[in-house]
gemmi code that builds the backbone of each chain (N, CA, C; Angstrom):
import gemmi

chains = {
    "A": [
        ("UNK", (194.280, 58.617, 100.557), (194.160, 59.978, 100.006), (195.396, 60.791, 100.374)),
        ("UNK", (195.863, 61.512, 99.394), (197.066, 62.312, 99.607), (196.754, 63.528, 100.491)),
        ("UNK", (195.625, 64.166, 100.214), (195.285, 65.376, 100.964), (194.145, 65.105, 101.945)),
        ("UNK", (194.301, 65.573, 103.178), (193.263, 65.377, 104.192), (192.229, 66.510, 104.120)),
        ("UNK", (191.250, 66.438, 105.021), (190.176, 67.445, 104.967), (190.678, 68.832, 105.340)),
        ("UNK", (191.751, 68.896, 106.124), (192.291, 70.218, 106.466), (192.799, 70.927, 105.218)),
        ("UNK", (193.506, 70.147, 104.381), (194.014, 70.731, 103.137), (192.852, 71.188, 102.255)),
        ("UNK", (191.805, 70.353, 102.229), (190.615, 70.697, 101.442), (189.964, 71.969, 101.994)),
        ("UNK", (189.905, 72.049, 103.337), (189.310, 73.234, 103.966), (190.119, 74.476, 103.618)),
        ("UNK", (191.447, 74.347, 103.588), (192.302, 75.486, 103.221), (192.018, 75.927, 101.792)),
        ("UNK", (191.872, 74.939, 100.916), (191.572, 75.266, 99.515), (190.256, 76.026, 99.409)),
        ("UNK", (189.255, 75.536, 100.156), (187.957, 76.209, 100.098), (188.035, 77.603, 100.725)),
        ("UNK", (188.877, 77.758, 101.742), (189.058, 79.084, 102.356), (189.680, 80.044, 101.347)),
        ("UNK", (190.654, 79.543, 100.573), (191.285, 80.379, 99.542), (190.242, 80.792, 98.501)),
        ("UNK", (189.417, 79.812, 98.113), (188.369, 80.102, 97.129), (187.357, 81.105, 97.694)),
        ("UNK", (186.961, 80.867, 98.945), (185.989, 81.766, 99.576), (186.511, 83.182, 99.662)),
        ("UNK", (187.794, 83.335, 100.026), (188.377, 84.677, 100.116), (188.423, 85.317, 98.729)),
        ("UNK", (188.668, 84.510, 97.705), (188.667, 85.029, 96.329), (187.298, 85.550, 95.947)),
        ("UNK", (186.265, 84.779, 96.308), (184.886, 85.201, 96.008), (184.523, 86.464, 96.785)),
        ("UNK", (184.956, 86.485, 98.041), (184.628, 87.641, 98.871), (185.312, 88.882, 98.309)),
        ("UNK", (186.532, 88.690, 97.790), (187.225, 89.836, 97.197), (186.404, 90.421, 96.049)),
        ("UNK", (185.818, 89.536, 95.236), (184.989, 90.018, 94.125), (183.819, 90.848, 94.630)),
        ("UNK", (183.168, 90.354, 95.683), (182.015, 91.082, 96.233), (182.446, 92.449, 96.757)),
        ("UNK", (183.586, 92.478, 97.486), (184.043, 93.741, 98.057), (184.500, 94.694, 96.958)),
        ("UNK", (185.142, 94.139, 95.910), (185.552, 94.975, 94.780), (184.324, 95.559, 94.085)),
        ("UNK", (183.260, 94.747, 93.985), (182.019, 95.243, 93.362), (181.420, 96.365, 94.203)),
        ("UNK", (181.519, 96.261, 95.533), (181.016, 97.331, 96.398), (181.783, 98.623, 96.159)),
        ("UNK", (183.121, 98.517, 96.093), (183.928, 99.714, 95.850), (183.615, 100.288, 94.475)),
        ("UNK", (183.389, 99.391, 93.503), (183.081, 99.850, 92.142), (181.775, 100.634, 92.126)),
        ("UNK", (180.842, 100.258, 93.016), (179.533, 100.897, 93.027), (179.385, 101.920, 94.160)),
        ("UNK", (180.516, 102.423, 94.639), (180.471, 103.379, 95.745), (179.665, 104.619, 95.378)),
        ("UNK", (179.635, 104.966, 94.090), (178.914, 106.168, 93.651), (177.647, 105.846, 92.888)),
        ("UNK", (177.186, 104.588, 92.982), (175.951, 104.203, 92.297), (174.757, 104.504, 93.197)),
        ("UNK", (173.812, 105.315, 92.703), (172.669, 105.671, 93.557), (171.882, 104.438, 93.999)),
        ("UNK", (171.596, 104.348, 95.290), (170.740, 103.286, 95.814), (171.360, 101.902, 95.859)),
        ("UNK", (172.650, 101.812, 95.612), (173.294, 100.488, 95.582), (173.365, 99.890, 96.992)),
        ("UNK", (172.954, 98.625, 97.100), (173.034, 97.904, 98.377), (174.252, 96.996, 98.340)),
        ("UNK", (175.092, 97.078, 99.339), (176.345, 96.324, 99.313), (176.102, 94.812, 99.350)),
        ("UNK", (177.033, 94.077, 98.745), (176.968, 92.614, 98.767), (178.147, 92.093, 99.587)),
        ("UNK", (178.034, 90.868, 100.033), (179.138, 90.251, 100.768), (179.032, 88.734, 100.606)),
        ("UNK", (180.156, 88.069, 100.840), (180.169, 86.610, 100.814), (180.503, 86.145, 102.226)),
        ("UNK", (179.516, 85.561, 102.876), (179.726, 85.110, 104.250), (180.189, 83.655, 104.205)),
        ("UNK", (181.514, 83.466, 104.044), (181.998, 82.099, 103.870), (182.537, 81.484, 105.149)),
        ("UNK", (182.793, 82.320, 106.156), (183.376, 81.787, 107.392), (182.468, 80.765, 108.071)),
        ("UNK", (181.198, 81.155, 108.232), (180.252, 80.290, 108.940), (180.066, 78.961, 108.231)),
        ("UNK", (179.849, 79.025, 106.908), (179.636, 77.809, 106.123), (180.860, 76.905, 106.187)),
        ("UNK", (182.032, 77.534, 106.105), (183.280, 76.770, 106.134), (183.468, 76.108, 107.501)),
        ("UNK", (183.190, 76.872, 108.557), (183.388, 76.347, 109.914), (182.503, 75.126, 110.158)),
        ("UNK", (181.252, 75.174, 109.642), (180.350, 74.047, 109.899), (180.670, 72.864, 108.999)),
        ("UNK", (181.447, 73.083, 107.931), (181.746, 71.990, 107.006), (183.081, 71.322, 107.320)),
        ("UNK", (183.873, 71.958, 108.178), (185.215, 71.426, 108.454), (185.130, 69.996, 109.008)),
        ("UNK", (185.961, 69.143, 108.504), (186.003, 67.761, 108.980), (185.262, 66.793, 108.081)),
        ("UNK", (184.364, 67.301, 107.269), (183.599, 66.420, 106.390), (183.955, 66.712, 104.931)),
        ("UNK", (184.505, 65.721, 104.271), (184.928, 65.894, 102.885), (183.740, 66.243, 101.980)),
        ("UNK", (182.610, 65.572, 102.222), (181.423, 65.812, 101.383), (180.919, 67.244, 101.567)),
        ("UNK", (180.821, 67.645, 102.852), (180.314, 68.994, 103.135), (181.227, 70.050, 102.521)),
        ("UNK", (182.541, 69.805, 102.604), (183.494, 70.774, 102.044), (183.354, 70.842, 100.528)),
        ("UNK", (183.145, 69.650, 99.906), (183.000, 69.613, 98.452), (181.780, 70.395, 97.987)),
        ("UNK", (180.738, 70.354, 98.825), (179.466, 70.958, 98.406), (179.368, 72.443, 98.723)),
        ("UNK", (180.357, 72.978, 99.406), (180.302, 74.396, 99.766), (180.210, 75.258, 98.521)),
        ("UNK", (179.352, 76.271, 98.588), (179.346, 77.255, 97.505), (179.355, 78.642, 98.134)),
        ("UNK", (180.017, 79.538, 97.461), (180.185, 80.882, 98.017), (179.495, 81.884, 97.117)),
        ("UNK", (178.207, 82.061, 97.329), (177.453, 83.003, 96.508), (177.341, 84.338, 97.234)),
        ("UNK", (177.484, 85.434, 96.501), (177.326, 86.740, 97.137), (175.867, 87.005, 97.492)),
        ("UNK", (175.655, 87.656, 98.618), (174.296, 88.011, 99.030), (174.247, 89.494, 99.383)),
        ("UNK", (173.073, 90.071, 99.239), (172.882, 91.481, 99.598), (172.954, 91.613, 101.102)),
        ("UNK", (173.646, 92.629, 101.551), (173.755, 92.877, 102.980), (172.646, 93.844, 103.384)),
        ("UNK", (171.536, 93.278, 103.857), (170.369, 94.115, 104.192), (170.575, 94.869, 105.501)),
        ("UNK", (171.559, 94.425, 106.296), (171.748, 95.051, 107.607), (172.506, 96.372, 107.515)),
        ("UNK", (173.164, 96.615, 106.366), (173.957, 97.832, 106.247), (173.047, 99.041, 106.117)),
        ("UNK", (173.339, 100.041, 106.899), (172.538, 101.266, 106.835), (173.030, 102.167, 105.714)),
        ("UNK", (172.159, 103.032, 105.244), (172.525, 103.941, 104.165), (173.566, 104.944, 104.656)),
        ("UNK", (174.582, 105.175, 103.858), (175.577, 106.185, 104.207), (175.528, 107.339, 103.206)),
        ("UNK", (174.625, 107.225, 102.238), (174.483, 108.295, 101.245), (173.020, 108.736, 101.199)),
        ("UNK", (172.822, 109.956, 100.771), (171.462, 110.498, 100.697), (170.607, 109.703, 99.710)),
        ("UNK", (171.234, 109.114, 98.692), (170.464, 108.372, 97.687), (170.191, 106.927, 98.117)),
        ("UNK", (170.579, 106.551, 99.343), (170.291, 105.208, 99.847), (171.417, 104.218, 99.672)),
        ("UNK", (172.499, 104.619, 99.044), (173.652, 103.733, 98.874), (174.225, 103.319, 100.218)),
        ("UNK", (174.630, 102.043, 100.339), (175.105, 101.556, 101.637), (176.595, 101.233, 101.632)),
        ("UNK", (177.344, 101.745, 100.657), (178.771, 101.459, 100.604), (179.554, 102.545, 101.339)),
        ("UNK", (180.203, 102.137, 102.429), (181.120, 103.023, 103.144), (182.517, 102.677, 102.640)),
        ("UNK", (183.103, 103.577, 101.853), (184.359, 103.263, 101.174), (185.459, 102.864, 102.167)),
        ("UNK", (185.521, 103.553, 103.298), (186.568, 103.242, 104.286), (186.387, 101.843, 104.856)),
        ("UNK", (185.147, 101.517, 105.264), (184.879, 100.195, 105.831), (185.130, 99.114, 104.777)),
        ("UNK", (184.752, 99.412, 103.558), (184.919, 98.446, 102.472), (186.406, 98.188, 102.201)),
        ("UNK", (187.203, 99.258, 102.215), (188.645, 99.105, 102.002), (189.271, 98.292, 103.127)),
        ("UNK", (188.812, 98.529, 104.349), (189.344, 97.780, 105.497), (189.010, 96.297, 105.357)),
        ("UNK", (187.755, 96.007, 104.950), (187.357, 94.606, 104.758), (188.193, 93.967, 103.669)),
        ("UNK", (188.428, 94.739, 102.622), (189.208, 94.229, 101.488), (190.623, 93.855, 101.936)),
        ("UNK", (191.237, 94.736, 102.731), (192.601, 94.485, 103.204), (192.622, 93.271, 104.133)),
        ("UNK", (191.638, 93.189, 105.045), (191.581, 92.061, 105.975), (191.376, 90.758, 105.216)),
        ("UNK", (190.521, 90.795, 104.214), (190.240, 89.597, 103.419), (191.482, 89.141, 102.658)),
        ("UNK", (192.254, 90.113, 102.136), (193.479, 89.766, 101.408), (194.477, 89.090, 102.349)),
        ("UNK", (194.545, 89.571, 103.592), (195.455, 88.960, 104.573), (195.003, 87.549, 104.927)),
        ("UNK", (193.686, 87.382, 105.078), (193.145, 86.053, 105.369), (193.492, 85.079, 104.249)),
        ("UNK", (193.333, 85.572, 103.029), (193.668, 84.768, 101.849), (195.144, 84.377, 101.893)),
        ("UNK", (195.987, 85.364, 102.199), (197.431, 85.112, 102.263), (197.759, 84.074, 103.338)),
        ("UNK", (197.101, 84.195, 104.485), (197.345, 83.249, 105.578), (196.992, 81.820, 105.135)),
        ("UNK", (195.833, 81.669, 104.504), (195.410, 80.334, 104.054), (196.382, 79.777, 103.025)),
        ("UNK", (196.825, 80.647, 102.103), (197.769, 80.190, 101.074), (199.077, 79.741, 101.721)),
        ("UNK", (199.563, 80.510, 102.707), (200.850, 80.165, 103.327), (200.764, 78.850, 104.092)),
        ("UNK", (199.644, 78.645, 104.796), (199.494, 77.387, 105.537), (199.409, 76.218, 104.543)),
        ("UNK", (198.636, 76.407, 103.477), (198.517, 75.351, 102.456), (199.876, 75.042, 101.849)),
        ("UNK", (200.651, 76.095, 101.608), (201.984, 75.938, 101.038), (202.888, 75.145, 101.976)),
        ("UNK", (202.810, 75.489, 103.275), (203.645, 74.806, 104.266), (203.276, 73.319, 104.343)),
        ("UNK", (201.959, 73.050, 104.277), (201.522, 71.644, 104.369), (201.956, 70.848, 103.137)),
        ("UNK", (201.919, 71.497, 101.985), (202.412, 70.830, 100.775), (203.912, 70.561, 100.920)),
        ("UNK", (204.625, 71.523, 101.550), (206.055, 71.364, 101.787), (206.345, 70.156, 102.666)),
        ("UNK", (205.491, 69.954, 103.675), (205.667, 68.805, 104.568), (205.525, 67.507, 103.774)),
        ("UNK", (204.504, 67.478, 102.916), (204.289, 66.284, 102.077), (205.492, 66.024, 101.177)),
        ("UNK", (205.998, 67.108, 100.605), (207.150, 66.977, 99.722), (208.352, 66.423, 100.479)),
        ("UNK", (208.547, 66.938, 101.713), (209.668, 66.478, 102.529), (209.524, 64.990, 102.836)),
        ("UNK", (208.270, 64.596, 103.153), (208.015, 63.185, 103.471), (208.278, 62.299, 102.257)),
        ("UNK", (208.042, 62.846, 101.078), (208.268, 62.069, 99.860), (209.732, 62.083, 99.445)),
        ("UNK", (210.532, 62.874, 100.186), (211.945, 62.913, 99.896), (212.307, 63.757, 98.712)),
        ("UNK", (211.397, 64.659, 98.326), (211.693, 65.523, 97.183), (212.117, 66.919, 97.615)),
        ("UNK", (212.302, 67.074, 98.943), (212.756, 68.376, 99.429), (211.622, 69.374, 99.507)),
        ("UNK", (211.849, 70.454, 100.235), (210.803, 71.469, 100.424), (210.878, 72.506, 99.310)),
    ],
    "B": [
        ("UNK", (187.521, 82.369, 86.157), (188.531, 82.411, 87.230), (188.208, 83.545, 88.187)),
        ("UNK", (188.132, 83.164, 89.429), (187.639, 84.045, 90.471), (188.390, 85.381, 90.565)),
        ("UNK", (189.700, 85.327, 90.626), (190.433, 86.570, 90.871), (190.491, 87.461, 89.649)),
        ("UNK", (190.440, 86.863, 88.466), (190.381, 87.703, 87.279), (189.057, 88.445, 87.247)),
        ("UNK", (188.018, 87.807, 87.797), (186.724, 88.479, 87.912), (186.858, 89.736, 88.747)),
        ("UNK", (187.633, 89.632, 89.834), (187.867, 90.793, 90.689), (188.541, 91.919, 89.935)),
        ("UNK", (189.498, 91.563, 89.104), (190.188, 92.579, 88.298), (189.209, 93.254, 87.339)),
        ("UNK", (188.339, 92.449, 86.744), (187.380, 92.986, 85.770), (186.398, 93.960, 86.432)),
        ("UNK", (185.958, 93.578, 87.638), (185.023, 94.437, 88.370), (185.674, 95.787, 88.669)),
        ("UNK", (186.922, 95.733, 89.159), (187.611, 96.989, 89.466), (187.864, 97.787, 88.187)),
        ("UNK", (188.152, 97.080, 87.096), (188.400, 97.775, 85.827), (187.151, 98.517, 85.362)),
        ("UNK", (185.971, 97.908, 85.578), (184.735, 98.580, 85.168), (184.560, 99.885, 85.942)),
        ("UNK", (184.985, 99.848, 87.213), (184.878, 101.058, 88.036), (185.865, 102.120, 87.565)),
        ("UNK", (187.070, 101.690, 87.158), (188.047, 102.665, 86.660), (187.485, 103.359, 85.426)),
        ("UNK", (186.859, 102.589, 84.535), (186.253, 103.166, 83.331), (185.171, 104.173, 83.707)),
        ("UNK", (184.311, 103.778, 84.663), (183.189, 104.643, 85.045), (183.690, 105.932, 85.702)),
        ("UNK", (184.671, 105.800, 86.605), (185.160, 106.999, 87.300), (185.904, 107.915, 86.340)),
        ("UNK", (186.602, 107.310, 85.363), (187.304, 108.129, 84.375), (186.290, 108.901, 83.527)),
        ("UNK", (185.173, 108.245, 83.214), (184.119, 108.929, 82.458), (183.589, 110.118, 83.253)),
        ("UNK", (183.445, 109.928, 84.566), (182.984, 111.040, 85.409), (183.971, 112.205, 85.344)),
        ("UNK", (185.274, 111.860, 85.377), (186.285, 112.919, 85.306), (186.227, 113.618, 83.953)),
        ("UNK", (185.992, 112.846, 82.877), (185.891, 113.429, 81.538), (184.721, 114.403, 81.462)),
        ("UNK", (183.593, 113.999, 82.064), (182.399, 114.851, 82.012), (182.618, 116.119, 82.832)),
        ("UNK", (183.312, 115.983, 83.973), (183.639, 117.171, 84.767), (184.504, 118.116, 83.940)),
        ("UNK", (185.482, 117.552, 83.238), (186.363, 118.375, 82.398), (185.550, 119.085, 81.323)),
        ("UNK", (184.584, 118.367, 80.736), (183.749, 118.967, 79.696), (182.917, 120.109, 80.280)),
        ("UNK", (182.377, 119.892, 81.473), (181.574, 120.934, 82.118), (182.415, 122.178, 82.387)),
        ("UNK", (183.637, 121.959, 82.913), (184.499, 123.095, 83.225), (184.902, 123.833, 81.953)),
        ("UNK", (185.181, 123.050, 80.904), (185.608, 123.665, 79.638), (184.489, 124.518, 79.050)),
        ("UNK", (183.238, 124.108, 79.301), (182.095, 124.805, 78.706), (181.369, 125.708, 79.693)),
        ("UNK", (182.055, 126.101, 80.750), (181.407, 126.902, 81.788), (180.919, 128.246, 81.256)),
        ("UNK", (181.504, 128.727, 80.156), (181.107, 130.034, 79.603), (180.496, 129.895, 78.214)),
        ("UNK", (180.158, 128.675, 77.813), (179.676, 128.451, 76.443), (178.200, 128.837, 76.316)),
        ("UNK", (177.923, 129.851, 75.528), (176.528, 130.265, 75.338), (175.918, 129.625, 74.099)),
        ("UNK", (176.761, 128.984, 73.292), (176.224, 128.293, 72.116), (176.730, 126.849, 72.130)),
        ("UNK", (175.918, 125.969, 72.660), (176.282, 124.552, 72.713), (176.050, 123.887, 71.372)),
        ("UNK", (176.098, 122.560, 71.365), (175.954, 121.805, 70.123), (174.596, 122.074, 69.469)),
        ("UNK", (173.566, 122.352, 70.288), (172.222, 122.596, 69.748), (171.961, 124.087, 69.549)),
        ("UNK", (173.012, 124.911, 69.688), (172.852, 126.345, 69.490), (172.377, 127.075, 70.730)),
        ("UNK", (171.986, 126.320, 71.776), (171.508, 126.932, 73.012), (172.643, 126.921, 74.034)),
        ("UNK", (172.489, 127.669, 75.139), (173.561, 127.668, 76.145), (173.841, 126.248, 76.646)),
        ("UNK", (175.100, 125.996, 76.928), (175.522, 124.669, 77.408), (174.861, 124.373, 78.751)),
        ("UNK", (174.454, 123.102, 78.902), (173.905, 122.675, 80.195), (174.859, 121.671, 80.830)),
        ("UNK", (175.021, 121.784, 82.132), (175.908, 120.888, 82.875), (175.490, 119.440, 82.663)),
        ("UNK", (176.462, 118.582, 82.422), (176.173, 117.161, 82.226), (176.590, 116.364, 83.455)),
        ("UNK", (175.913, 115.270, 83.655), (176.160, 114.445, 84.836), (176.069, 112.972, 84.439)),
        ("UNK", (176.979, 112.142, 84.978), (176.965, 110.708, 84.679), (176.072, 109.994, 85.694)),
        ("UNK", (175.192, 109.134, 85.207), (174.375, 108.302, 86.102), (174.978, 106.901, 86.094)),
        ("UNK", (175.438, 106.468, 87.258), (176.055, 105.140, 87.349), (175.003, 104.098, 87.689)),
        ("UNK", (175.302, 102.885, 87.279), (174.339, 101.792, 87.443), (175.144, 100.534, 87.742)),
        ("UNK", (174.582, 99.684, 88.583), (175.233, 98.412, 88.886), (175.160, 97.519, 87.653)),
        ("UNK", (176.295, 96.877, 87.317), (176.294, 95.985, 86.164), (175.817, 94.622, 86.619)),
        ("UNK", (174.873, 94.008, 85.872), (174.368, 92.699, 86.300), (175.513, 91.726, 86.543)),
        ("UNK", (175.413, 90.978, 87.623), (176.510, 90.115, 88.025), (176.663, 88.894, 87.139)),
        ("UNK", (177.891, 88.564, 86.815), (178.153, 87.332, 86.082), (178.947, 86.389, 86.964)),
        ("UNK", (179.644, 86.961, 87.951), (180.501, 86.116, 88.772), (179.648, 85.267, 89.702)),
        ("UNK", (180.052, 84.041, 89.876), (179.300, 83.147, 90.735), (178.016, 82.674, 90.090)),
        ("UNK", (177.882, 82.929, 88.781), (176.629, 82.569, 88.112), (176.385, 81.066, 88.187)),
        ("UNK", (177.471, 80.300, 88.144), (177.317, 78.855, 88.182), (176.917, 78.385, 89.571)),
        ("UNK", (177.192, 79.207, 90.553), (176.914, 78.811, 91.930), (175.586, 79.368, 92.409)),
        ("UNK", (175.333, 80.615, 92.085), (174.105, 81.232, 92.583), (172.926, 80.842, 91.704)),
        ("UNK", (171.763, 81.179, 92.168), (170.565, 80.874, 91.398), (170.428, 81.882, 90.267)),
        ("UNK", (169.324, 81.769, 89.525), (169.129, 82.671, 88.396), (168.916, 84.106, 88.864)),
        ("UNK", (168.551, 84.240, 90.125), (168.348, 85.579, 90.688), (169.636, 86.391, 90.613)),
        ("UNK", (169.491, 87.617, 90.181), (170.668, 88.464, 90.090), (171.084, 88.915, 91.480)),
        ("UNK", (172.237, 88.438, 91.883), (172.729, 88.808, 93.203), (173.689, 89.980, 93.129)),
        ("UNK", (173.917, 90.484, 91.957), (174.801, 91.634, 91.823), (176.250, 91.228, 91.857)),
        ("UNK", (177.113, 92.220, 91.799), (178.529, 91.950, 91.904), (179.259, 91.923, 90.591)),
        ("UNK", (178.655, 92.479, 89.548), (179.319, 92.479, 88.245), (180.011, 93.775, 87.912)),
        ("UNK", (180.235, 94.616, 88.912), (180.886, 95.886, 88.647), (179.888, 97.002, 88.405)),
        ("UNK", (180.338, 98.011, 87.679), (179.524, 99.215, 87.513), (179.588, 99.657, 86.059)),
        ("UNK", (178.562, 100.356, 85.641), (178.577, 100.907, 84.288), (177.832, 102.233, 84.279)),
        ("UNK", (178.111, 103.046, 83.273), (177.406, 104.316, 83.147), (176.073, 104.046, 82.464)),
        ("UNK", (174.982, 104.401, 83.146), (173.654, 104.163, 82.566), (173.339, 105.243, 81.540)),
        ("UNK", (173.722, 106.471, 81.841), (173.411, 107.575, 80.941), (174.218, 108.797, 81.340)),
        ("UNK", (174.338, 109.725, 80.403), (174.870, 111.045, 80.734), (173.702, 112.003, 80.564)),
        ("UNK", (173.234, 112.572, 81.671), (172.036, 113.402, 81.612), (172.402, 114.875, 81.774)),
        ("UNK", (171.537, 115.735, 81.262), (171.748, 117.173, 81.393), (171.073, 117.665, 82.659)),
        ("UNK", (171.790, 118.513, 83.379), (171.262, 119.114, 84.600), (170.209, 120.150, 84.208)),
        ("UNK", (168.965, 119.957, 84.679), (167.872, 120.840, 84.242), (167.640, 122.035, 85.166)),
        ("UNK", (168.581, 122.294, 86.063), (168.429, 123.490, 86.897), (168.503, 124.731, 85.990)),
        ("UNK", (167.886, 125.853, 86.408), (167.841, 127.031, 85.529), (169.233, 127.557, 85.181)),
        ("UNK", (169.333, 128.114, 83.997), (170.602, 128.713, 83.575), (170.805, 130.018, 84.344)),
        ("UNK", (172.068, 130.413, 84.458), (172.353, 131.678, 85.149), (172.089, 132.839, 84.192)),
        ("UNK", (171.461, 133.876, 84.681), (171.221, 135.054, 83.840), (172.185, 136.154, 84.263)),
        ("UNK", (173.029, 136.544, 83.328), (174.054, 137.537, 83.627), (173.784, 138.786, 82.776)),
        ("UNK", (173.862, 139.944, 83.414), (173.626, 141.192, 82.677), (174.876, 141.580, 81.916)),
        ("UNK", (174.807, 141.516, 80.592), (175.952, 141.837, 79.740), (175.419, 142.269, 78.375)),
        ("UNK", (174.952, 143.521, 78.272), (174.271, 143.973, 77.042), (175.165, 143.878, 75.804)),
        ("UNK", (176.484, 143.925, 76.007), (177.378, 143.892, 74.844), (177.563, 142.503, 74.265)),
        ("UNK", (177.086, 141.500, 74.974), (177.279, 140.119, 74.539), (176.400, 139.816, 73.319)),
        ("UNK", (176.941, 139.175, 72.283), (176.136, 138.891, 71.075), (174.902, 138.036, 71.359)),
        ("UNK", (174.906, 137.262, 72.467), (173.752, 136.408, 72.764), (172.823, 137.023, 73.802)),
        ("UNK", (172.997, 138.321, 74.074), (172.142, 138.978, 75.067), (170.728, 139.130, 74.524)),
        ("UNK", (169.745, 139.017, 75.440), (168.355, 139.179, 74.987), (168.006, 140.674, 74.975)),
        ("UNK", (166.746, 140.985, 74.707), (166.319, 142.381, 74.549), (166.605, 143.206, 75.794)),
        ("UNK", (166.576, 142.567, 76.970), (166.818, 143.287, 78.221), (168.295, 143.365, 78.578)),
        ("UNK", (169.131, 142.757, 77.764), (170.568, 142.810, 78.013), (171.103, 141.663, 78.845)),
        ("UNK", (170.274, 140.667, 79.099), (170.717, 139.518, 79.905), (171.181, 138.375, 79.003)),
        ("UNK", (172.225, 137.709, 79.437), (172.737, 136.550, 78.715), (172.483, 135.308, 79.568)),
        ("UNK", (171.944, 134.231, 78.965), (171.766, 132.959, 79.683), (173.095, 132.215, 79.651)),
        ("UNK", (173.694, 132.060, 80.820), (174.985, 131.379, 80.921), (174.773, 129.952, 81.437)),
        ("UNK", (175.695, 129.047, 81.094), (175.552, 127.641, 81.534), (175.381, 127.521, 83.044)),
        ("UNK", (174.645, 126.474, 83.478), (174.422, 126.247, 84.910), (175.563, 125.426, 85.519)),
        ("UNK", (176.773, 125.774, 85.103), (177.949, 125.073, 85.618), (178.501, 125.856, 86.804)),
        ("UNK", (178.622, 125.158, 87.952), (179.222, 125.779, 89.132), (180.599, 125.165, 89.321)),
        ("UNK", (181.627, 126.001, 89.222), (183.009, 125.503, 89.256), (183.308, 124.723, 90.529)),
        ("UNK", (182.789, 125.207, 91.659), (183.066, 124.528, 92.939), (182.467, 123.128, 92.942)),
        ("UNK", (181.212, 123.010, 92.488), (180.563, 121.690, 92.415), (181.378, 120.749, 91.538)),
        ("UNK", (181.853, 121.268, 90.426), (182.622, 120.422, 89.502), (183.918, 119.954, 90.158)),
        ("UNK", (184.584, 120.843, 90.872), (185.849, 120.465, 91.518), (185.613, 119.393, 92.584)),
        ("UNK", (184.500, 119.538, 93.318), (184.182, 118.540, 94.350), (183.899, 117.187, 93.688)),
        ("UNK", (183.159, 117.219, 92.585), (182.882, 115.992, 91.838), (184.173, 115.348, 91.347)),
        ("UNK", (185.085, 116.222, 90.886), (186.365, 115.738, 90.359), (187.153, 115.024, 91.447)),
        ("UNK", (187.192, 115.631, 92.641), (187.927, 115.013, 93.751), (187.286, 113.686, 94.129)),
        ("UNK", (185.939, 113.668, 94.161), (185.224, 112.422, 94.484), (185.553, 111.316, 93.503)),
        ("UNK", (185.538, 111.647, 92.219), (185.824, 110.645, 91.188), (187.263, 110.157, 91.302)),
        ("UNK", (188.162, 111.103, 91.586), (189.583, 110.765, 91.707), (189.834, 109.811, 92.873)),
        ("UNK", (189.215, 110.107, 94.007), (189.402, 109.239, 95.188), (188.789, 107.864, 94.952)),
        ("UNK", (187.624, 107.834, 94.310), (186.986, 106.550, 94.010), (187.880, 105.740, 93.065)),
        ("UNK", (188.494, 106.431, 92.124), (189.414, 105.778, 91.193), (190.559, 105.127, 91.972)),
        ("UNK", (191.115, 105.889, 92.913), (192.240, 105.374, 93.708), (191.825, 104.156, 94.527)),
        ("UNK", (190.634, 104.215, 95.124), (190.162, 103.083, 95.929), (190.069, 101.825, 95.075)),
        ("UNK", (189.615, 101.994, 93.836), (189.470, 100.832, 92.961), (190.818, 100.317, 92.464)),
        ("UNK", (191.789, 101.240, 92.311), (193.138, 100.799, 91.951), (193.704, 99.939, 93.084)),
        ("UNK", (193.444, 100.353, 94.333), (193.911, 99.576, 95.491), (193.294, 98.182, 95.484)),
        ("UNK", (191.990, 98.110, 95.189), (191.316, 96.803, 95.131), (191.942, 95.941, 94.033)),
        ("UNK", (192.315, 96.587, 92.938), (192.927, 95.864, 91.822), (194.298, 95.302, 92.233)),
        ("UNK", (195.061, 96.124, 92.943), (196.376, 95.669, 93.397), (196.233, 94.490, 94.350)),
        ("UNK", (195.224, 94.557, 95.225), (194.991, 93.455, 96.172), (194.658, 92.180, 95.411)),
        ("UNK", (193.814, 92.289, 94.379), (193.441, 91.117, 93.577), (194.668, 90.521, 92.896)),
        ("UNK", (195.509, 91.397, 92.399), (196.732, 90.957, 91.710), (197.649, 90.199, 92.668)),
        ("UNK", (197.803, 90.766, 93.885), (198.668, 90.117, 94.877), (198.103, 88.767, 95.303)),
        ("UNK", (196.768, 88.724, 95.473), (196.153, 87.452, 95.878), (196.400, 86.393, 94.817)),
        ("UNK", (196.272, 86.792, 93.576), (196.473, 85.837, 92.498), (197.926, 85.362, 92.459)),
        ("UNK", (198.843, 86.296, 92.612), (200.267, 85.940, 92.592), (200.602, 84.973, 93.723)),
        ("UNK", (199.994, 85.221, 94.911), (200.270, 84.356, 96.058), (199.712, 82.966, 95.841)),
        ("UNK", (198.518, 82.903, 95.253), (197.945, 81.589, 94.973), (198.839, 80.807, 94.012)),
        ("UNK", (199.410, 81.526, 93.069), (200.322, 80.865, 92.124), (201.541, 80.291, 92.825)),
        ("UNK", (201.922, 80.928, 93.941), (203.100, 80.455, 94.668), (202.910, 79.054, 95.234)),
        ("UNK", (201.648, 78.620, 95.329), (201.377, 77.244, 95.789), (202.064, 76.236, 94.883)),
        ("UNK", (202.290, 76.621, 93.643), (202.869, 75.684, 92.679), (204.380, 75.570, 92.820)),
        ("UNK", (204.963, 76.498, 93.552), (206.427, 76.499, 93.614), (206.925, 75.414, 94.577)),
    ],
}
model = gemmi.Model(1)
for chain_id, residues in chains.items():
    chain = gemmi.Chain(chain_id)
    for i, (resn, *xyz) in enumerate(residues, 1):
        res = gemmi.Residue()
        res.name, res.seqid = resn, gemmi.SeqId(i, " ")
        for name, pos in zip(("N", "CA", "C"), xyz):
            atom = gemmi.Atom()
            atom.name, atom.element = name, gemmi.Element(name[0])
            atom.pos, atom.b_iso = gemmi.Position(*pos), 0.0
            res.add_atom(atom)
        chain.add_residue(res)
    model.add_chain(chain)
structure = gemmi.Structure()
structure.add_model(model)
structure.setup_entities()
């Protein structure tokens, strides 16, 4: 196999961060929706337990779930805190960038080994 | 495609927040209108936002709607608070006692709504920029 499970895990991390971005963007979109309960994609835990196993990594799915633990920050029951949501969004984008850069570097190593240059 | 979904979600919010700004503008423009479209004094309008049923992750999640499809305007409703009664006997729409029913538009409330919509718009533009950058970076894997 050309790519090991680490590379696969990086790919799934990139995908998970992409999914999480959608959930966080949906929260920001619904910041003014009465009674809206925020959603999130908890991909870290699932990814961590799947690392090392190709099958487990293949089967990972990143579905958004309602965050029942979030307290209401609006009188109408909405649980979206725009500041916290923006911070999560920025952190998630950085995580995504980190995974992409590591994946890129590893592909570069493969290219170097194949003699095609970085 | 995951990241394009993110752009679409943020775009739905831009549309919704812009509609809120439009309605605020309409309210401010009609703050003194005693003859609305129905011939009665203008009533303040308000946008009711609603979560748009989620389509993203549909292939992964169950049939249960987990949300995350952005936002949409459910309705534009009229504010049913009482109209302001202003004493102005010379006004053509004054009643027998000389009072005119003026729209229930409060300029301060409208300005606060406008600022809220504007800031929400900006937050969603930021989310859109983040989605764009993430997509561009992922593309760099091909280089």
